[in-house]
N, C-alpha and C positions, 0 to 999 in steps of 0.2 A: 805978180807976186814974187819976191825976191827969195833968195835960196834961204838968206837967215831968216826971213818970215815962215818959211815953209819948215825949218829946223826947229823953229820955237814952238810952233804948233804941233809937232810930233811927228810930222810926215817924214818919210826916208828921204834921202838925197837923191836928186838925179842920177839915174844908172844903177842903184843898188838894186839888188836881187830881192824882189818881195816873194815871201813862202807863206801860203796861207794855211793856216792849222785848223784841225776840226777840234771841236771843243770837247769831244771825248779823248783827243790827244793832248790836252793841257797838262802840263806837269802838275803834280801833286803839291809841290812847294809853293806854285804860283795859288792854288786853291787853298792851301794852309794861311798864306797871307791875306786873302780876301777877306773882308770886313762881313761877318756872321752876326746876327741877333742873339743875344745871351739868352740861354734857356734856365729859368728857375726851377728848382724842385720844390713842389709843393706837398706838405704834409698834410694829408686829410684825415680828419679826426670824426669819429663815428658822431651821427646827429644826437643830441641832447633831446631825451624822454622828459616831458614834463613831469615833475613829481605828483603823487598820489594827492597830497595837501600842499598848496602852496605856503611857501613860510609867511607868517605872518609880518608885516612891515613893523619894525620897531618905532616906537611912539616915544615921546617925552614922557615924563612922568604924569603929566596932566592927563595926556591922552590915555595912558595906559589905566588909570583910575576910571576914566569915563566907559572905556572898551570892557571893563570888568563888571561895572554897573549894567551896562547893557545887557551883556552876557547872562547875569544873574537874572534880570527881569525876562530876558528871553526863556530861561529854564523855569521859571515859575509860569509863566505863559504856558508852556508846554506842558507843564505837569496838570494845570487847570485844564487845558483841552483834553488831555488823556483821560482824566477823572470823569469829565463830561462826556465823552464818549464811550465810556466802561459802561455798560450796564449792571444794576445791581443783581448780586447773586439770587438766583430763584430758588425756592425750596423745592424738595424732591416731589415728585408727583403724587406718592404715596401718602403724602402729608396734606393733600387737599382733597376737598369732598368731592366725590364724583356726581355729575349733574345726572338729574332725573332721568333724562332720555338714555343715557349710557347705562343706567342701572337697568332699565327695562330692557335693553337688548340682551343682556345675559340670560340665557335660558337656563343654566343649570346651576345648582349651588356650589359647585366645585370653582365654577368663575367668580361667583360673588365672595368667594372665600378666599380669592388668591392675593397674594401679596405681591405689590409692584415695588422693585428696587431701582434707584437710578444711580447711574455711574457716570462717572467724568472719567475720560482718558487723561493719563498724565502727561502724554505726549503733547496734547493740544493746549495745556495751561499755560498760562504766561510764566516766563522765566525771569529770575533776577541777577543781573550782573553787576557788581560793585554798586550796588545801591541804586542804579537806574533799573527802572522796570520797563521790560522788552516785549511786546505781545510777540509770541511767535504763532500764532493762529487763534481761530475762533473754537472755544472750548465747545466739545460736543457730548450730547446727553444720549446715552443709552439705555434703554428700558428692559429690563428683565423680569417676567412674571413667572412667579413660584406658586405653583398650586400645590396644596396639601396633601397628602396620601388619604385616600378613604379611609373611615372610622372602622375598625374592626369589630366583629359582634363577640359576646362573650364565649360563644362557642369556638370560636377561632382563636379566641385567647387562650380558652384552657387547652386546645389542642396544643396551641405552641409552647405553653407552659410544660405541658405534659411530655412533648418530644424533647425540651431543652433539658426537663430532669434526667429522662432516659439516657440521653447523651452524656450528661454530666456523670452519671452513673456507672456507664461505661468508661468513662475515662476515669474513674476513680475519685472523682469530686462530687461532693454532697452540696446542695444549695439549701442555705437555711431560710425557712419560712418567714420568720420574725425579722421586722425590720432592726438592724444593728444598733439603731440610737434607742430604741425601745428596749433592746435586750441589754444593752449597756448600762441604761439608767434603770432597771429593774433591780430590786434589791434581794431577789428570791437566789438563793443559791445555784450554781451552776449544773445543769441538769446532764446525765448522762445522753449523749446523743450516738452513742455506737451503734445502739440497738437498730433492730429492722424497721422497715417503714411500713406502715399499712394504707392502704386505700380506703377512704371514707367518701360516700356518696351522700350529698345534702340535697333534699328536696324542699323547697318552699310551698306552703300552703297556703293559697290565697283565701281573702274574705268571702265568705258564702253569700254575702251581698252583693259582690261583683260579678257572681256567675250569672250574666245575664246573656241573652243572644245578642251576637254582632261582636262580643268580647272574648271570643274563643280564642283568637290568636294572642291576644295581650295576656289573656290568662295561661296558656300553655307556654309562652315565653317567660312567664313568672315561676311557673311550677316546674320547669325543666330542671333535669338532674345536672348537678354541679360536682365534680369529682376533684377531691384534695389528697394529696401524698402527704402525709406526717409520719413524725417517728413515733413509735409506740410508746415513749416515755415522755413525749413532749405534751404540753396541756393545751387544750382546746382553744385558748385565747387567741392564738394566731390563726386558727381556723376562722374563729369568729370574726375577727377583724377583716380578713380576706372576703368572707361571705358579706359583711356589712358594705364594704367597697362596691362589691358587685351589684346588690340588689339597691343600692344607695339609700340604706338605711342606719341610721346610728348602731353602733353594736351593743348599747344597753337597752335599745328597744328590742332585740332579737332573743327567741327562746328556741334552744335546742333540745329534739325529744328523742330518747333512744328506747326503743322497744316499749311505748306507750309511757315512760317515766320521764319526767322533765329533768334535765341536767341543770342544776342551781348554780353551781361553780364553774366558771371556766377554767378552773385550773385542774380539772379533772383530765386525765390523760386516757388514750384509747386501751391500754392495759387495764385500768382501774375498770372500765366499761366492759371489759372481756372481750374486746375486738382484737384478733390476733393476725388477721389476714386483709379481710374487707369487712366493712360496716356500713350501716344505713342509718341517717339521721333526718329528722323531720325538722324543718326551720319555720318559725311562726314569728310575727310582729306580735308585740306584748297585747296590743288590744285585739287583736284576731284570735290570738289563744285563750284570753278571758273569756272571749264571747263565744267561742266553741266549748270551753269546760261548762259555762253555764248550760248551753243547748244539752250537752252530756248529761248533766245532773237532771235536767228536766226528763229527759229520755229515761234515765234508769227509775227516776220516779213514777215516770208513766207504766215503765215496764214492770215494775212491783205491784201496780194496781192492777196490772192485767193478769198477773198471775194469781190473783185472787179468785176463789171459785166464786161461781155466780150466786150460788146459795148462801155463802158466807155474805156476799153483798148486800143481797136481798134482806139477810137477816139483821145486817147491821143497820138497814134503814129502817127496819121495824121494830128494832130493839135497840135503842141508844146506848144502852148499858154495855153492849158488846162492842161499841166502837174503840174503846180504849183496851187493848190486848192487855192480858193480865200476864204477869211474869211466870205464873205457875201454868199456862196454858201449855199444852204439847203443842210442838211444831206440826204441822202437816204434812202428808206425805207428799204431796206434790212440792214443796218447798225443799224436801230434803233428797229426791230422787231428780237430778238436773242431769240434762244431757249436754256432753261437751261438743260444739258444733264448730266446723272449720268451714269459713266461708272464702270464696275466690271470686272476685268481681273484676270490673275494668279498671277499677281504681286501687286494685290492691286485695290482699288476703286478710282474715280476721278470724281470731280464735276468741270465743267466750263460750259461757254455761249457759242454759235456758231451760226452763220448765216443760214439761210436756204440753201444758195446756197455755204457752206463749202464742200469740198470734204471730201471723208471718208478715202482718203490717207493722208490728212492733218491732220485730228483728229488721226491716227494712230501714226503718226510721233510725233504729240503733248504729246499721252499719254507714247511713249517709253522714250520721253525726260523727262517727270513727274517721270516715275518708275525707271529711272536710266538705261535704255536700249539704246543701240547704235540705232539712228535713221535709219540707213541702214538696220536692221533688221524688219523695221516696214512692208515689204512685207510679213513677216511669218504670220501676224494676220490678222484678218477680223472681223466686227461687226455682232452681230447676234440680231436680233429684230421680236419678234412675229413669230419664226420659220423660219425666213428668214435670208440669209445671205448678207451682202452687203461688197463690196471691190472695189478698183479701181476708178474710176470717178464717182462713185455714190455720191450724196449728200445728206445733211440733209433732203431735202424737198422730195427725193426721198423715204426716210424710213419712211415717214409720222409719226413723232414722235411728240410729245407734250412736254412741259416744265415739267420736274420731271420725266420721263420716264427712266426705267432702261435698259440700253443697256450692253449687254456681249460683252467682247473681247475674243475670243477664236483664237487658232491656225488654220491654214488652213489644 
């Protein structure tokens, strides 16, 4: 190979000094002029997240009308499906008739009279948003059973009324007995209600025919004493209305009796009857009162017949002319000299006058009539005076009593 060729190929000429350089000792200029690949700076963008609802592609006018028709039809189908799935509202359970088996299970009357109320929770009901119905959950029904309180007896009601009046009086408040509607509609003048109050005890008298064995409790409940507090100047009409409500009898069918005298007018006041602090009245149903009055009239006629002397009765039978008494005939000594008797028995006390020849059996029948007892039950009683017992055909003279003596009526 020639020198020219070796020079052309970059070899050093012969005889030239060759120096080997380490790569680390290469000049930086050489490295600068060395061709290197270009580096491109890439701007990295954050990844795109898909939108919640992809944009609807725009379509031509014809496609838009078709899509609107499809959406309307889809809405109608959805509404029909929602209506078909929704159950019709059920009536509350308390409106339905209870089955026979369920009625038989209840053991007490309170459970049978209980009231069931069905409640629907508001948070579970469907909610409406912009005209579209959206069901948030299934409606839940809750049952609540309400058992009414037990009914109070007349004694409990009277005690409650009495305690309420006492508390109101201590507080300076006076409770009106009369209904304000009745009082406002009354045409009578306003009465003075500033007077004192009186306590009136009313005891009903049962029909003598209803005094039968086995009905003692019913008779005792009917004849129990009922206490009323009224003003001294108030009429007894308010008391009569309250009594009629308690015994469940119309007020016009009730009769009040004070000290053996019937009170014909309900406008009578306690002051007019002479009741200043406390008083007692007897209450009758009108039919019972008339029946007892007839029995008393028959007893009085029998008492007059027994007061006649046996010799007089024999003479009357022998001589018909003596049956009609003459107005000029002098009164006998027995009818003039009567003894005032004071009877005290299990049904109350009684004051009356009797002739010395009056039989004890007649006195007992008269006592039974006055106290509302069947006269046929007079044989169950007897009179007791000074430790001795008298019954049957004994007379007042045989008892050796004086006017005003206390005689006890006791059972045999």
